[in-house]
Every structure is written in structure tokens, then in C-alpha cells.
C-alpha positions as CSV (number, residue, x, y, z in Angstrom):
1,M,9.0,1.1,-5.2
2,K,10.0,-0.4,-8.5
3,V,8.4,-3.7,-9.5
4,S,10.1,-5.6,-12.3
5,I,8.1,-8.4,-13.8
6,N,9.8,-11.0,-16.0
7,A,7.8,-13.8,-17.8
8,V,9.9,-16.7,-19.0
9,K,8.9,-17.8,-22.5
10,F,5.5,-16.1,-22.6
11,K,3.9,-12.7,-22.5
12,T,1.8,-11.4,-19.6
13,D,-1.3,-9.5,-20.0
14,K,-2.0,-6.1,-18.4
15,K,-4.5,-7.6,-15.9
16,L,-1.9,-10.0,-14.5
17,E,0.7,-7.3,-14.3
18,S,-1.7,-4.9,-12.5
19,F,-2.6,-7.7,-10.1
20,I,1.1,-8.4,-9.2
21,N,1.9,-4.7,-8.9
22,D,-1.0,-4.1,-6.5
23,K,0.0,-7.1,-4.3
24,V,3.7,-6.2,-4.2
25,E,3.0,-2.5,-3.6
26,K,1.0,-3.5,-0.5
27,L,4.1,-4.9,1.1
28,S,5.6,-1.4,1.4
29,G,2.8,-0.8,3.9
30,V,4.2,-3.6,6.0
31,Y,7.9,-2.4,5.8
32,D,9.0,0.9,4.3
33,G,12.6,-0.2,3.8
34,I,11.8,-2.0,0.5
35,I,13.9,-0.7,-2.3
36,G,12.3,-2.7,-5.1
37,S,11.2,-6.1,-6.2
38,E,11.8,-8.7,-9.0
39,V,9.0,-11.0,-10.0
40,T,9.6,-14.0,-12.3
41,L,6.8,-16.0,-13.7
42,K,7.3,-19.3,-15.4
43,L,5.6,-22.5,-16.4
44,E,7.0,-25.7,-14.9
45,N,6.9,-28.9,-16.9
46,S,5.0,-31.1,-14.5
47,D,2.2,-33.7,-14.7
48,T,0.0,-31.8,-12.2
49,H,-2.3,-28.8,-12.7
50,D,0.0,-26.7,-10.5
51,S,2.4,-25.7,-13.2
52,K,2.5,-21.9,-12.7
53,V,5.4,-20.6,-10.7
54,A,5.8,-17.2,-9.2
55,E,9.2,-16.2,-7.7
56,I,9.4,-12.8,-5.9
57,R,12.6,-11.2,-4.6
58,L,12.2,-8.2,-2.4
59,L,15.2,-5.9,-2.4
60,I,15.8,-4.5,1.1
61,K,18.8,-3.0,2.8
62,G,21.1,-5.8,4.0
63,N,19.5,-9.0,2.8
64,D,17.1,-9.7,0.0
65,L,14.0,-11.7,0.8
66,F,12.8,-14.4,-1.6
67,A,9.7,-16.6,-2.0
68,K,8.9,-19.1,-4.7
69,K,5.4,-20.6,-4.9
70,Q,3.7,-23.0,-7.4
71,S,0.0,-23.2,-8.0
72,S,-2.7,-23.7,-10.7
73,S,-2.8,-20.0,-11.6
74,F,-0.2,-17.1,-11.5
75,E,-2.6,-15.2,-9.2
76,E,-2.7,-18.0,-6.6
77,A,1.0,-18.5,-6.8
78,T,1.6,-14.7,-6.3
79,D,-0.8,-14.6,-3.4
80,S,1.1,-17.5,-1.7
81,A,4.5,-15.9,-2.3
82,I,3.2,-12.5,-1.0
83,D,2.0,-14.2,2.2
84,A,5.3,-15.9,2.7
85,L,7.2,-12.6,2.1
86,R,4.9,-10.8,4.6
87,K,5.9,-13.3,7.3
88,Q,9.6,-12.9,6.4
89,L,9.2,-9.1,6.6
90,D,7.6,-9.4,10.1
91,K,10.5,-11.5,11.2
92,H,13.0,-9.1,9.6
93,K,11.4,-6.1,11.4
94,D,11.3,-7.9,14.8
95,K,15.1,-8.7,14.4
96,F,15.8,-4.9,14.2
97,R,13.5,-3.9,17.0
98,K,15.5,-5.9,19.6
């Protein structure tokens, strides 16, 4: 699966990219119909510590799945978004089993 990572107005380091790739790749174990994914990382202008945003779009046949999470680190935001996508994938798989 192809994982495309876009950072808005900053440069990611290899460690963060590797972390995101590992997390997203694990979703292919949940559902093998994933074609690819687009990850967008950005900083929100907010007064709180939770200014890091991770948006993940999973490209699958039919509909794309999308999750956007905000946290104090990109790793936490990515983890939350992956959890949300895992739930969406489970619902998606159940829909096709019936």
C-alpha cells in the first residue's frame, strides 16, 4: 500500500514518517482492500497545547474513509486517527458481509 505523507508548512523527520508508515500499514491487516492512504499533518493556531493535527484518508474501493484528530503530538493524533479508521474499517467490512 502506498502511504503519502504531506506536512503543511513544516518538514517531518524520518522518525515521524516511519512511525506513521508503520501505523497505517497495520491497517492493511484489518482490511486487504486498501489501495493507498494520504496523511496530512498540520499545526492549528489554537491557544491550547493540542495544536497538532493528523488527517488520514484511506483509499478503498467504493468510498474513502477519513479521520481527523488533534492532539499535543503528531504521534498521539496519528494513533487516535488510526483507531477511528480501524472502527470505520470494521463497520465497512460488516456491511459487505451481510
